[in-house]
C-alpha positions as a LaTeX table, in Angstrom:
\begin{tabular}{lrrr}
\hline
Residue & $x$ (\AA) & $y$ (\AA) & $z$ (\AA) \\
\hline
Met1 & 127.42 & 32.61 & $-174.57$ \\
Asn2 & 130.24 & 34.38 & $-176.42$ \\
Thr3 & 130.45 & 37.99 & $-175.23$ \\
Gln4 & 133.50 & 38.96 & $-177.27$ \\
Pro5 & 132.85 & 41.47 & $-180.05$ \\
Arg6 & 133.02 & 40.02 & $-183.54$ \\
Leu7 & 135.86 & 40.56 & $-185.93$ \\
Thr8 & 133.67 & 41.23 & $-188.96$ \\
Gln9 & 134.66 & 41.08 & $-192.61$ \\
Asn10 & 134.99 & 44.87 & $-192.70$ \\
Arg11 & 137.22 & 44.91 & $-189.62$ \\
Arg12 & 139.37 & 42.19 & $-191.14$ \\
Ala13 & 139.66 & 44.21 & $-194.36$ \\
Val14 & 140.93 & 47.20 & $-192.36$ \\
Ile15 & 143.46 & 45.01 & $-190.52$ \\
Glu16 & 144.66 & 43.47 & $-193.80$ \\
Thr17 & 145.02 & 46.92 & $-195.35$ \\
Leu18 & 147.16 & 48.04 & $-192.42$ \\
Gln19 & 149.23 & 44.84 & $-192.43$ \\
Asn20 & 149.95 & 45.14 & $-196.16$ \\
Ala21 & 150.90 & 48.82 & $-195.97$ \\
Glu22 & 154.52 & 49.80 & $-196.40$ \\
Lys23 & 154.06 & 52.78 & $-194.07$ \\
Pro24 & 151.59 & 53.99 & $-191.45$ \\
Leu25 & 148.30 & 54.96 & $-193.08$ \\
Ala26 & 145.96 & 57.83 & $-192.36$ \\
Ala27 & 142.29 & 56.97 & $-192.07$ \\
Ala28 & 141.64 & 58.68 & $-195.42$ \\
Glu29 & 144.23 & 56.44 & $-197.08$ \\
Ile30 & 142.50 & 53.35 & $-195.70$ \\
Val31 & 139.16 & 54.64 & $-196.99$ \\
Ser32 & 140.61 & 55.05 & $-200.48$ \\
Gln33 & 142.16 & 51.57 & $-200.43$ \\
Val34 & 138.93 & 49.83 & $-199.37$ \\
Asn35 & 136.79 & 51.93 & $-201.70$ \\
Gly36 & 133.76 & 49.93 & $-202.72$ \\
Ile37 & 134.08 & 47.46 & $-199.86$ \\
Met38 & 132.87 & 49.86 & $-197.17$ \\
Asp39 & 132.13 & 53.54 & $-196.72$ \\
Gln40 & 134.10 & 56.12 & $-194.75$ \\
Ala41 & 131.95 & 55.88 & $-191.63$ \\
Thr42 & 132.44 & 52.11 & $-191.49$ \\
Val43 & 136.22 & 52.52 & $-191.78$ \\
Tyr44 & 136.24 & 55.00 & $-188.89$ \\
Arg45 & 134.01 & 52.76 & $-186.74$ \\
Ser46 & 136.23 & 49.79 & $-187.54$ \\
Leu47 & 139.37 & 51.72 & $-186.61$ \\
Gln48 & 137.79 & 52.79 & $-183.31$ \\
Phe49 & 136.71 & 49.22 & $-182.53$ \\
Leu50 & 140.17 & 47.83 & $-183.33$ \\
Glu51 & 141.91 & 50.48 & $-181.27$ \\
Asp52 & 139.53 & 49.99 & $-178.32$ \\
Gly53 & 140.33 & 46.27 & $-178.48$ \\
Asn54 & 144.09 & 46.96 & $-178.54$ \\
Leu55 & 144.39 & 45.32 & $-181.95$ \\
Ile56 & 145.82 & 48.46 & $-183.54$ \\
Glu57 & 147.37 & 51.65 & $-182.24$ \\
Ser58 & 146.84 & 55.14 & $-183.55$ \\
Phe59 & 149.17 & 58.06 & $-183.22$ \\
Leu60 & 149.46 & 61.64 & $-184.41$ \\
Phe61 & 152.27 & 63.10 & $-186.44$ \\
Glu62 & 153.23 & 66.70 & $-185.96$ \\
Cys63 & 153.05 & 68.67 & $-189.17$ \\
Lys64 & 155.47 & 71.60 & $-189.24$ \\
Ile65 & 153.60 & 73.24 & $-192.12$ \\
Glu66 & 150.04 & 72.99 & $-190.82$ \\
Gly67 & 150.68 & 72.56 & $-187.10$ \\
\hline
\end{tabular}
C-alpha cells in the first residue's frame, strides 16, 4: 500500500505558480494567481503540506515600516 501523501492537482498548481514566479511570493499573491482554481484556505493547506514535505521553504522578510 502506498502511504505517501498525494501531490494533488491543487498542490501541483501551487508548485507551478511558485516555479513560474520571478520573485518569492507571499501566500496572498499565490491566492490571487490561482483565483478560481482554489480558495484561500486550500492554498494555505497546500503550502503547509508542501513545506512539511520539504518540497518548498517559507521564510519571513523583515519590514522596516511595519515591523
